[in-house]
C-alpha positions as YAML, in Angstrom:
chain: A
units: angstrom
residues:
- id: 1
  name: MET
  ca: [2.89, -63.97, -81.67]
- id: 2
  name: THR
  ca: [1.28, -63.84, -84.99]
- id: 3
  name: MET
  ca: [3.44, -62.53, -87.81]
- id: 4
  name: THR
  ca: [1.67, -60.53, -90.55]
- id: 5
  name: THR
  ca: [2.91, -59.81, -94.05]
- id: 6
  name: THR
  ca: [2.05, -57.26, -96.60]
- id: 7
  name: ALA
  ca: [1.18, -58.85, -99.95]
- id: 8
  name: THR
  ca: [3.15, -57.69, -102.90]
- id: 9
  name: LEU
  ca: [1.24, -55.36, -105.26]
- id: 10
  name: ILE
  ca: [2.47, -54.91, -108.86]
- id: 11
  name: LEU
  ca: [1.26, -52.31, -111.26]
- id: 12
  name: ALA
  ca: [1.42, -53.73, -114.79]
- id: 13
  name: GLY
  ca: [0.65, -52.03, -118.13]
- id: 14
  name: ASP
  ca: [0.00, -53.06, -121.72]
- id: 15
  name: ILE
  ca: [0.58, -49.95, -123.62]
- id: 16
  name: GLY
  ca: [-0.76, -49.60, -127.29]
- id: 17
  name: GLY
  ca: [-1.40, -46.92, -129.80]
- id: 18
  name: THR
  ca: [-4.95, -46.93, -129.19]
- id: 19
  name: HIS
  ca: [-5.32, -48.29, -125.68]
- id: 20
  name: SER
  ca: [-3.41, -48.21, -122.59]
- id: 21
  name: ARG
  ca: [-4.44, -51.03, -119.98]
- id: 22
  name: LEU
  ca: [-3.19, -50.84, -116.59]
- id: 23
  name: ALA
  ca: [-3.87, -53.29, -113.88]
- id: 24
  name: ILE
  ca: [-2.87, -54.18, -110.22]
- id: 25
  name: PHE
  ca: [-1.99, -57.84, -109.49]
- id: 26
  name: ARG
  ca: [-1.28, -59.24, -106.08]
- id: 27
  name: GLU
  ca: [1.50, -61.80, -105.57]
- id: 28
  name: ASP
  ca: [0.18, -64.83, -103.69]
- id: 29
  name: SER
  ca: [2.61, -67.61, -103.11]
- id: 30
  name: GLY
  ca: [4.24, -67.10, -106.56]
- id: 31
  name: ARG
  ca: [0.93, -66.82, -108.21]
- id: 32
  name: LEU
  ca: [-0.64, -63.49, -109.76]
- id: 33
  name: ARG
  ca: [-4.05, -62.42, -108.69]
- id: 34
  name: LEU
  ca: [-5.76, -59.63, -110.73]
- id: 35
  name: MET
  ca: [-7.11, -56.98, -108.27]
- id: 36
  name: LEU
  ca: [-8.09, -54.01, -110.52]
- id: 37
  name: GLU
  ca: [-8.05, -53.14, -114.19]
- id: 38
  name: LYS
  ca: [-8.57, -50.03, -116.16]
- id: 39
  name: THR
  ca: [-8.38, -49.04, -119.97]
- id: 40
  name: TYR
  ca: [-7.51, -45.41, -121.05]
- id: 41
  name: LEU
  ca: [-7.40, -44.07, -124.59]
- id: 42
  name: SER
  ca: [-3.67, -43.44, -125.08]
- id: 43
  name: ARG
  ca: [-3.95, -40.49, -127.41]
- id: 44
  name: GLU
  ca: [-6.07, -38.53, -124.79]
- id: 45
  name: HIS
  ca: [-2.82, -38.28, -122.71]
- id: 46
  name: ALA
  ca: [0.40, -36.43, -123.19]
- id: 47
  name: ASN
  ca: [2.27, -39.28, -121.86]
- id: 48
  name: LEU
  ca: [2.47, -42.48, -119.89]
- id: 49
  name: ASP
  ca: [3.07, -40.75, -116.51]
- id: 50
  name: GLY
  ca: [-0.25, -39.00, -116.62]
- id: 51
  name: ILE
  ca: [-2.08, -42.11, -117.09]
- id: 52
  name: VAL
  ca: [-0.20, -43.85, -114.36]
- id: 53
  name: ASP
  ca: [-0.71, -40.96, -112.01]
- id: 54
  name: LEU
  ca: [-4.61, -41.01, -112.92]
- id: 55
  name: PHE
  ca: [-4.96, -44.65, -112.50]
- id: 56
  name: LEU
  ca: [-3.36, -44.51, -108.96]
- id: 57
  name: ARG
  ca: [-5.42, -41.70, -108.00]
- id: 58
  name: GLU
  ca: [-8.66, -43.53, -109.32]
- id: 59
  name: ARG
  ca: [-7.89, -46.52, -107.33]
- id: 60
  name: SER
  ca: [-10.73, -47.59, -104.83]
- id: 61
  name: VAL
  ca: [-11.57, -50.52, -102.75]
- id: 62
  name: GLU
  ca: [-13.71, -52.82, -104.79]
- id: 63
  name: ASN
  ca: [-15.36, -55.70, -103.12]
- id: 64
  name: GLY
  ca: [-12.87, -55.55, -100.48]
- id: 65
  name: ASN
  ca: [-10.09, -56.75, -102.48]
- id: 66
  name: LEU
  ca: [-7.79, -53.69, -102.10]
- id: 67
  name: THR
  ca: [-7.00, -52.54, -98.75]
- id: 68
  name: GLN
  ca: [-3.56, -51.13, -99.38]
- id: 69
  name: PRO
  ca: [-3.44, -47.44, -100.10]
- id: 70
  name: PRO
  ca: [-1.94, -46.38, -103.52]
- id: 71
  name: ALA
  ca: [1.39, -45.85, -102.05]
- id: 72
  name: ALA
  ca: [1.78, -49.61, -101.42]
- id: 73
  name: VAL
  ca: [2.47, -50.12, -105.10]
- id: 74
  name: THR
  ca: [6.27, -50.18, -105.22]
- id: 75
  name: THR
  ca: [7.03, -52.16, -108.48]
- id: 76
  name: ALA
  ca: [5.79, -51.58, -112.03]
- id: 77
  name: CYS
  ca: [6.41, -53.02, -115.41]
- id: 78
  name: PHE
  ca: [5.06, -51.80, -118.67]
- id: 79
  name: GLY
  ca: [4.98, -53.56, -122.14]
- id: 80
  name: ILE
  ca: [5.29, -51.14, -124.84]
- id: 81
  name: ALA
  ca: [5.38, -51.58, -128.51]
- id: 82
  name: GLY
  ca: [8.91, -50.59, -129.70]
- id: 83
  name: PRO
  ca: [12.60, -51.44, -129.03]
- id: 84
  name: VAL
  ca: [13.42, -50.80, -125.34]
- id: 85
  name: LEU
  ca: [17.05, -49.82, -124.90]
- id: 86
  name: HIS
  ca: [18.55, -48.99, -121.53]
- id: 87
  name: GLY
  ca: [15.19, -48.33, -119.95]
- id: 88
  name: ARG
  ca: [13.84, -46.12, -122.59]
- id: 89
  name: VAL
  ca: [11.54, -46.37, -125.66]
- id: 90
  name: ASN
  ca: [10.15, -44.35, -128.31]
- id: 91
  name: ALA
  ca: [6.74, -45.65, -128.62]
- id: 92
  name: SER
  ca: [5.91, -47.13, -132.14]
- id: 93
  name: ASN
  ca: [2.52, -45.84, -132.41]
- id: 94
  name: LEU
  ca: [2.59, -42.86, -130.16]
- id: 95
  name: ALA
  ca: [4.39, -39.57, -129.82]
- id: 96
  name: TRP
  ca: [5.71, -40.71, -126.51]
- id: 97
  name: VAL
  ca: [9.27, -41.19, -125.31]
- id: 98
  name: VAL
  ca: [9.06, -43.30, -122.09]
- id: 99
  name: ASP
  ca: [11.96, -43.44, -119.57]
- id: 100
  name: ALA
  ca: [11.80, -45.84, -116.69]
- id: 101
  name: ARG
  ca: [13.84, -43.49, -114.41]
- id: 102
  name: GLU
  ca: [11.70, -40.60, -115.09]
- id: 103
  name: LEU
  ca: [8.47, -42.57, -114.78]
- id: 104
  name: SER
  ca: [9.61, -43.75, -111.43]
- id: 105
  name: HIS
  ca: [10.40, -40.28, -110.31]
- id: 106
  name: SER
  ca: [7.19, -38.78, -111.50]
- id: 107
  name: THR
  ca: [5.01, -41.39, -110.15]
- id: 108
  name: GLY
  ca: [6.82, -42.22, -106.84]
- id: 109
  name: ILE
  ca: [6.96, -46.02, -107.81]
- id: 110
  name: GLU
  ca: [10.27, -47.31, -106.45]
- id: 111
  name: ARG
  ca: [10.97, -49.81, -109.11]
- id: 112
  name: VAL
  ca: [9.94, -49.55, -112.87]
- id: 113
  name: TRP
  ca: [10.70, -51.70, -115.80]
- id: 114
  name: LEU
  ca: [9.86, -51.11, -119.39]
- id: 115
  name: ILE
  ca: [9.92, -54.14, -121.68]
- id: 116
  name: ASN
  ca: [8.83, -54.76, -125.35]
- id: 117
  name: ASP
  ca: [5.16, -55.68, -125.65]
- id: 118
  name: LEU
  ca: [5.79, -58.87, -127.15]
- id: 119
  name: ALA
  ca: [8.33, -59.85, -124.40]
- id: 120
  name: ALA
  ca: [5.47, -59.09, -122.07]
- id: 121
  name: HIS
  ca: [3.19, -61.45, -124.01]
- id: 122
  name: ALA
  ca: [5.97, -64.09, -123.96]
- id: 123
  name: SER
  ca: [6.43, -63.61, -120.20]
- id: 124
  name: GLY
  ca: [2.89, -64.32, -119.50]
- id: 125
  name: VAL
  ca: [2.68, -67.64, -121.41]
- id: 126
  name: ASP
  ca: [3.53, -69.82, -118.38]
- id: 127
  name: ASP
  ca: [0.97, -68.31, -116.30]
- id: 128
  name: LEU
  ca: [-2.00, -69.10, -118.62]
- id: 129
  name: GLU
  ca: [-4.54, -71.64, -118.04]
- id: 130
  name: ALA
  ca: [-5.38, -74.69, -120.48]
- id: 131
  name: GLY
  ca: [-8.59, -72.73, -121.34]
- id: 132
  name: ASP
  ca: [-6.65, -69.62, -122.41]
- id: 133
  name: LEU
  ca: [-4.91, -71.87, -125.27]
- id: 134
  name: VAL
  ca: [-6.31, -73.31, -128.52]
- id: 135
  name: THR
  ca: [-4.37, -75.91, -130.26]
- id: 136
  name: LEU
  ca: [-3.60, -75.74, -133.96]
- id: 137
  name: ASN
  ca: [-0.98, -78.47, -133.89]
- id: 138
  name: ALA
  ca: [-0.40, -80.77, -131.07]
- id: 139
  name: GLY
  ca: [3.01, -81.81, -132.27]
- id: 140
  name: GLN
  ca: [5.35, -83.26, -129.63]
- id: 141
  name: ALA
  ca: [6.13, -80.88, -126.91]
- id: 142
  name: ALA
  ca: [9.88, -80.83, -125.95]
- id: 143
  name: GLU
  ca: [11.95, -78.98, -123.42]
- id: 144
  name: GLY
  ca: [13.55, -76.21, -125.25]
- id: 145
  name: ASN
  ca: [13.19, -72.76, -126.81]
- id: 146
  name: ALA
  ca: [9.69, -71.46, -127.57]
- id: 147
  name: ALA
  ca: [8.57, -68.40, -129.82]
- id: 148
  name: LEU
  ca: [5.56, -66.14, -129.89]
- id: 149
  name: ILE
  ca: [4.24, -64.23, -132.92]
- id: 150
  name: ALA
  ca: [1.38, -61.64, -132.74]
- id: 151
  name: ALA
  ca: [-0.35, -59.93, -135.67]
- id: 152
  name: GLY
  ca: [-2.56, -56.97, -134.65]
- id: 153
  name: THR
  ca: [-2.10, -53.28, -135.21]
- id: 154
  name: GLY
  ca: [1.53, -54.47, -136.13]
- id: 155
  name: LEU
  ca: [3.40, -57.56, -136.33]
- id: 156
  name: GLY
  ca: [5.34, -58.58, -133.16]
- id: 157
  name: GLU
  ca: [7.68, -61.50, -132.42]
- id: 158
  name: ALA
  ca: [9.48, -62.65, -129.34]
- id: 159
  name: GLY
  ca: [11.52, -65.66, -128.14]
- id: 160
  name: MET
  ca: [11.64, -67.60, -124.97]
- id: 161
  name: PHE
  ca: [15.08, -69.27, -124.18]
- id: 162
  name: TRP
  ca: [15.13, -72.44, -122.25]
- id: 163
  name: ASP
  ca: [17.98, -72.51, -119.68]
- id: 164
  name: GLY
  ca: [17.40, -76.08, -118.53]
- id: 165
  name: ALA
  ca: [14.97, -75.19, -115.83]
- id: 166
  name: ARG
  ca: [12.63, -72.39, -117.14]
- id: 167
  name: ARG
  ca: [12.10, -70.04, -120.13]
- id: 168
  name: HIS
  ca: [13.19, -66.45, -120.33]
- id: 169
  name: ALA
  ca: [11.34, -64.24, -122.73]
- id: 170
  name: PHE
  ca: [13.37, -61.74, -124.88]
- id: 171
  name: ALA
  ca: [12.23, -59.21, -127.41]
- id: 172
  name: SER
  ca: [12.92, -58.83, -131.07]
- id: 173
  name: GLU
  ca: [11.82, -56.57, -134.01]
- id: 174
  name: GLY
  ca: [11.42, -59.34, -136.32]
- id: 175
  name: GLY
  ca: [8.06, -58.15, -137.47]
- id: 176
  name: HIS
  ca: [10.02, -55.52, -139.55]
- id: 177
  name: ALA
  ca: [12.16, -57.96, -141.34]
- id: 178
  name: ASP
  ca: [11.51, -58.59, -145.00]
- id: 179
  name: PHE
  ca: [8.44, -60.32, -146.14]
- id: 180
  name: ALA
  ca: [9.32, -63.54, -147.97]
- id: 181
  name: PRO
  ca: [6.97, -64.33, -150.69]
- id: 182
  name: ARG
  ca: [6.48, -68.20, -151.41]
- id: 183
  name: ASN
  ca: [4.66, -68.30, -154.71]
- id: 184
  name: GLU
  ca: [3.54, -66.28, -157.80]
- id: 185
  name: LEU
  ca: [0.63, -64.72, -156.11]
- id: 186
  name: GLU
  ca: [2.57, -63.54, -153.10]
- id: 187
  name: ALA
  ca: [5.34, -62.37, -155.39]
- id: 188
  name: GLY
  ca: [2.80, -60.18, -157.04]
- id: 189
  name: LEU
  ca: [1.68, -58.96, -153.63]
- id: 190
  name: TYR
  ca: [5.31, -58.11, -152.76]
- id: 191
  name: THR
  ca: [5.87, -56.28, -156.07]
- id: 192
  name: TYR
  ca: [2.65, -54.40, -155.41]
- id: 193
  name: LEU
  ca: [3.74, -53.42, -151.88]
- id: 194
  name: MET
  ca: [7.09, -52.49, -152.89]
- id: 195
  name: ASN
  ca: [5.83, -49.85, -155.29]
- id: 196
  name: LYS
  ca: [3.75, -48.51, -152.45]
- id: 197
  name: TYR
  ca: [6.37, -48.75, -149.37]
- id: 198
  name: VAL
  ca: [9.82, -49.37, -150.95]
- id: 199
  name: HIS
  ca: [10.52, -51.71, -148.10]
- id: 200
  name: VAL
  ca: [8.20, -54.51, -147.62]
- id: 201
  name: SER
  ca: [8.29, -55.80, -144.18]
- id: 202
  name: GLY
  ca: [6.20, -58.71, -142.72]
- id: 203
  name: GLU
  ca: [4.11, -56.16, -140.89]
- id: 204
  name: ARG
  ca: [3.00, -54.67, -144.23]
- id: 205
  name: VAL
  ca: [1.04, -58.22, -144.83]
- id: 206
  name: LEU
  ca: [0.57, -59.56, -141.26]
- id: 207
  name: SER
  ca: [-1.28, -56.98, -139.33]
- id: 208
  name: GLY
  ca: [-4.72, -55.22, -139.68]
- id: 209
  name: PRO
  ca: [-3.42, -52.73, -142.12]
- id: 210
  name: GLY
  ca: [-1.70, -55.57, -143.69]
- id: 211
  name: LEU
  ca: [-4.91, -57.44, -144.23]
- id: 212
  name: LYS
  ca: [-6.30, -54.27, -145.94]
- id: 213
  name: ASN
  ca: [-3.17, -54.13, -148.14]
- id: 214
  name: ILE
  ca: [-3.95, -57.72, -149.29]
- id: 215
  name: TYR
  ca: [-7.40, -56.68, -150.08]
- id: 216
  name: ASP
  ca: [-6.29, -53.67, -152.13]
- id: 217
  name: PHE
  ca: [-3.70, -55.87, -154.00]
- id: 218
  name: LEU
  ca: [-6.49, -58.26, -155.07]
- id: 219
  name: ARG
  ca: [-8.95, -55.40, -156.19]
- id: 220
  name: ASP
  ca: [-6.41, -53.32, -157.94]
- id: 221
  name: SER
  ca: [-4.79, -56.33, -159.88]
- id: 222
  name: ALA
  ca: [-8.34, -57.37, -160.90]
- id: 223
  name: ARG
  ca: [-7.65, -60.76, -159.21]
- id: 224
  name: GLU
  ca: [-10.78, -60.32, -157.44]
- id: 225
  name: ASN
  ca: [-13.91, -58.10, -157.99]
- id: 226
  name: GLU
  ca: [-15.04, -55.62, -155.28]
- id: 227
  name: PRO
  ca: [-18.84, -55.41, -155.26]
- id: 228
  name: ALA
  ca: [-20.44, -52.08, -155.13]
- id: 229
  name: TRP
  ca: [-22.08, -52.84, -151.65]
- id: 230
  name: LEU
  ca: [-18.66, -53.83, -150.30]
- id: 231
  name: LYS
  ca: [-16.91, -50.69, -151.69]
- id: 232
  name: ASP
  ca: [-19.63, -48.45, -149.96]
- id: 233
  name: ALA
  ca: [-19.18, -50.59, -146.70]
- id: 234
  name: MET
  ca: [-15.35, -50.32, -146.92]
- id: 235
  name: SER
  ca: [-15.42, -46.67, -147.32]
- id: 236
  name: ALA
  ca: [-17.66, -46.07, -144.23]
- id: 237
  name: ALA
  ca: [-15.85, -48.70, -142.04]
- id: 238
  name: SER
  ca: [-13.71, -47.35, -139.12]
- id: 239
  name: ASP
  ca: [-11.85, -50.54, -139.30]
- id: 240
  name: PRO
  ca: [-11.57, -52.06, -142.72]
- id: 241
  name: ALA
  ca: [-9.63, -55.04, -141.60]
- id: 242
  name: ALA
  ca: [-12.29, -56.21, -139.25]
- id: 243
  name: LEU
  ca: [-14.98, -55.76, -142.03]
- id: 244
  name: ILE
  ca: [-12.65, -57.97, -144.22]
- id: 245
  name: SER
  ca: [-12.09, -60.80, -141.69]
- id: 246
  name: GLN
  ca: [-15.90, -60.77, -140.91]
- id: 247
  name: HIS
  ca: [-17.01, -60.96, -144.47]
- id: 248
  name: GLY
  ca: [-14.18, -63.45, -145.32]
- id: 249
  name: LEU
  ca: [-15.25, -65.82, -142.42]
- id: 250
  name: GLU
  ca: [-18.94, -65.63, -143.23]
- id: 251
  name: GLY
  ca: [-18.48, -66.03, -146.90]
- id: 252
  name: LYS
  ca: [-20.16, -63.07, -147.89]
- id: 253
  name: ALA
  ca: [-17.59, -61.74, -150.50]
- id: 254
  name: ALA
  ca: [-15.12, -63.78, -152.48]
- id: 255
  name: ILE
  ca: [-12.42, -60.97, -152.21]
- id: 256
  name: CYS
  ca: [-12.71, -61.00, -148.56]
- id: 257
  name: GLU
  ca: [-12.50, -64.77, -148.42]
- id: 258
  name: ARG
  ca: [-9.44, -64.84, -150.43]
- id: 259
  name: ALA
  ca: [-7.76, -61.98, -148.62]
- id: 260
  name: VAL
  ca: [-8.22, -63.92, -145.40]
- id: 261
  name: GLU
  ca: [-6.88, -67.20, -146.97]
- id: 262
  name: ILE
  ca: [-3.72, -65.54, -148.24]
- id: 263
  name: PHE
  ca: [-3.30, -63.66, -144.83]
- id: 264
  name: ALA
  ca: [-3.52, -67.15, -142.99]
- id: 265
  name: GLY
  ca: [-0.93, -68.72, -145.30]
- id: 266
  name: ALA
  ca: [1.46, -65.99, -145.12]
- id: 267
  name: TYR
  ca: [1.02, -65.99, -141.13]
- id: 268
  name: GLY
  ca: [1.80, -69.64, -141.07]
- id: 269
  name: SER
  ca: [4.90, -69.25, -143.27]
- id: 270
  name: GLU
  ca: [6.16, -66.41, -141.05]
- id: 271
  name: ALA
  ca: [5.46, -68.46, -137.87]
- id: 272
  name: GLY
  ca: [7.36, -71.44, -139.41]
- id: 273
  name: ASN
  ca: [10.22, -68.90, -140.14]
- id: 274
  name: LEU
  ca: [10.28, -67.82, -136.50]
- id: 275
  name: ALA
  ca: [10.27, -71.46, -135.19]
- id: 276
  name: LEU
  ca: [13.41, -72.13, -137.35]
- id: 277
  name: ARG
  ca: [15.21, -68.93, -136.12]
- id: 278
  name: MET
  ca: [14.47, -69.87, -132.57]
- id: 279
  name: LEU
  ca: [14.66, -73.52, -132.91]
- id: 280
  name: ALA
  ca: [11.32, -73.37, -130.97]
- id: 281
  name: VAL
  ca: [10.84, -77.01, -130.23]
- id: 282
  name: GLY
  ca: [9.01, -76.04, -126.99]
- id: 283
  name: GLY
  ca: [6.17, -74.54, -129.13]
- id: 284
  name: VAL
  ca: [5.04, -71.62, -131.04]
- id: 285
  name: PHE
  ca: [2.39, -69.33, -129.59]
- id: 286
  name: LEU
  ca: [-0.04, -66.99, -131.57]
- id: 287
  name: SER
  ca: [-1.13, -63.86, -129.62]
- id: 288
  name: GLY
  ca: [-2.49, -60.50, -130.74]
- id: 289
  name: GLY
  ca: [-6.01, -59.58, -131.69]
- id: 290
  name: ILE
  ca: [-6.15, -61.11, -135.14]
- id: 291
  name: ALA
  ca: [-5.42, -64.78, -134.46]
- id: 292
  name: ALA
  ca: [-8.39, -65.44, -132.20]
- id: 293
  name: LYS
  ca: [-10.80, -63.54, -134.60]
- id: 294
  name: ILE
  ca: [-9.88, -65.72, -137.66]
- id: 295
  name: LEU
  ca: [-9.45, -69.07, -135.71]
- id: 296
  name: PRO
  ca: [-11.56, -70.81, -138.18]
- id: 297
  name: LYS
  ca: [-9.24, -70.01, -141.24]
- id: 298
  name: LEU
  ca: [-6.12, -70.89, -139.02]
- id: 299
  name: ARG
  ca: [-7.61, -74.26, -138.37]
- id: 300
  name: GLN
  ca: [-7.87, -74.93, -141.96]
- id: 301
  name: GLY
  ca: [-5.12, -76.41, -143.97]
- id: 302
  name: ASP
  ca: [-3.32, -73.43, -145.37]
- id: 303
  name: PHE
  ca: [-1.79, -72.07, -142.14]
- id: 304
  name: LEU
  ca: [-0.31, -75.38, -141.04]
- id: 305
  name: GLU
  ca: [0.97, -76.55, -144.26]
- id: 306
  name: ALA
  ca: [2.65, -73.02, -144.64]
- id: 307
  name: PHE
  ca: [4.23, -73.50, -141.25]
- id: 308
  name: ILE
  ca: [5.66, -76.80, -141.96]
- id: 309
  name: GLU
  ca: [6.61, -76.59, -145.66]
- id: 310
  name: LYS
  ca: [10.23, -75.66, -145.17]
- id: 311
  name: GLY
  ca: [11.96, -78.32, -147.31]
- id: 312
  name: ARG
  ca: [14.31, -80.49, -145.20]
- id: 313
  name: MET
  ca: [13.06, -78.98, -142.11]
- id: 314
  name: ARG
  ca: [9.45, -80.25, -142.69]
- id: 315
  name: THR
  ca: [9.75, -83.26, -140.21]
- id: 316
  name: LEU
  ca: [11.19, -81.00, -137.48]
- id: 317
  name: LEU
  ca: [8.36, -78.28, -137.91]
- id: 318
  name: ALA
  ca: [5.54, -80.91, -138.01]
- id: 319
  name: GLN
  ca: [6.63, -81.92, -134.48]
- id: 320
  name: ILE
  ca: [6.36, -78.35, -132.99]
- id: 321
  name: PRO
  ca: [3.22, -77.55, -131.06]
- id: 322
  name: ILE
  ca: [1.31, -74.45, -132.18]
- id: 323
  name: LYS
  ca: [-1.31, -72.76, -129.82]
- id: 324
  name: VAL
  ca: [-3.35, -69.69, -130.02]
- id: 325
  name: ILE
  ca: [-3.58, -67.66, -126.84]
- id: 326
  name: THR
  ca: [-7.22, -66.30, -126.46]
- id: 327
  name: ASN
  ca: [-6.73, -64.47, -123.08]
- id: 328
  name: ASP
  ca: [-6.40, -61.01, -124.06]
- id: 329
  name: ARG
  ca: [-4.75, -60.12, -120.69]
- id: 330
  name: VAL
  ca: [-1.60, -61.87, -121.49]
- id: 331
  name: GLY
  ca: [0.26, -58.82, -121.95]
- id: 332
  name: LEU
  ca: [-0.78, -57.44, -118.50]
- id: 333
  name: ILE
  ca: [-0.05, -61.01, -116.99]
- id: 334
  name: GLY
  ca: [3.22, -61.03, -118.47]
- id: 335
  name: ALA
  ca: [4.33, -57.58, -117.44]
- id: 336
  name: ALA
  ca: [3.41, -58.27, -113.89]
- id: 337
  name: ARG
  ca: [5.22, -61.58, -113.97]
- id: 338
  name: TYR
  ca: [8.29, -59.86, -115.28]
- id: 339
  name: ALA
  ca: [8.21, -57.42, -112.56]
- id: 340
  name: LEU
  ca: [7.92, -60.02, -109.94]
- id: 341
  name: THR
  ca: [10.80, -61.99, -111.44]
- id: 342
  name: MET
  ca: [13.11, -59.12, -111.57]
- id: 343
  name: GLN
  ca: [12.24, -58.10, -108.10]
- id: 344
  name: THR
  ca: [13.07, -61.58, -106.66]
- id: 345
  name: GLU
  ca: [16.35, -61.91, -108.70]
- id: 346
  name: ALA
  ca: [17.36, -58.50, -107.62]
- id: 347
  name: ALA
  ca: [16.95, -59.49, -103.88]
- id: 348
  name: ARG
  ca: [19.32, -62.42, -104.04]
- id: 349
  name: PRO
  ca: [22.52, -61.55, -102.22]
- id: 350
  name: GLY
  ca: [25.43, -61.19, -104.59]
- id: 351
  name: ASP
  ca: [23.39, -61.18, -107.83]
- id: 352
  name: PRO
  ca: [25.62, -60.06, -110.65]
- id: 353
  name: MET
  ca: [22.60, -58.44, -112.32]
- id: 354
  name: LYS
  ca: [21.56, -56.49, -109.28]
- id: 355
  name: MET
  ca: [22.93, -53.18, -110.62]
- id: 356
  name: ARG
  ca: [20.91, -53.68, -113.69]
- id: 357
  name: PHE
  ca: [17.54, -54.05, -111.79]
- id: 358
  name: ALA
  ca: [18.44, -51.09, -109.53]
- id: 359
  name: SER
  ca: [18.90, -48.96, -112.62]
- id: 360
  name: HIS
  ca: [15.43, -49.72, -114.04]
- id: 361
  name: ASP
  ca: [17.02, -51.08, -117.22]
...
């Protein structure tokens, strides 16, 4: 008699202020296989429930990969920017309140987990292939905690706790902690931003809007000149940060070059701060949209020197591996991995955390 088993299908989501990316993964002997992926404009929908419902209705068999009906998806996990508390989150860049229990009820998905978007990225690190990573510092890899930092629309940070056998991702809101200037130039930037925002977080510098803040500081303080052609281009740009990084990398405008250099140094410094806070001897990973785009600048000396220049901790930090994640699906992969891990743990008899999983926390 031949036994047949139904593959576990997992709905994963990487939910941002601009785009909501949903995907279905199939678990195959512990590995995750991407079956279907779609992207939606977040602000065109009133809530996440509507996007999930639309995605499930739009599912279709593609190249024979999906044979199960939509009802076969009984497990889901969504990474969302913002602090997730008791299965509920006020999305940072959307007018959405997302609740795991309500989402489970409205979509018919039995098990739903919500996690911070950076916790999702961190959960996906161990599923990446070698080609998904670019090494900035080889260091000396050791068993222990690791950390992840991501500059993009905002600045996110997460930790990966080593329990002696594997790593467990956990969220933080470290990107909203105070920006720490290292020199006179950055002190001037801090004062400039304090007059504009009152509280100057790391995110005010290390993000897409943060790169534009650095540019504005250089221009308004007359430290760099803004050519007329660039002023016109900036006024017309839908994404000023992308324009600054492009011209900075191509050497087309000194103000853009310097802005990207300041950004890279500040990024290295904050990554080093995070490494110290987490004692991340297992490595520091850079995710998000910006790192991969400014990789040539990160490979130059400013980033690494700012990372390791922490006084008596310099020797320790020089040994920490630093890698840039170039796979933009890491958030989806991590959400799927988190769901699979939680489902497996919850199924263990007598698991003391079982009630937590059952309650979608």
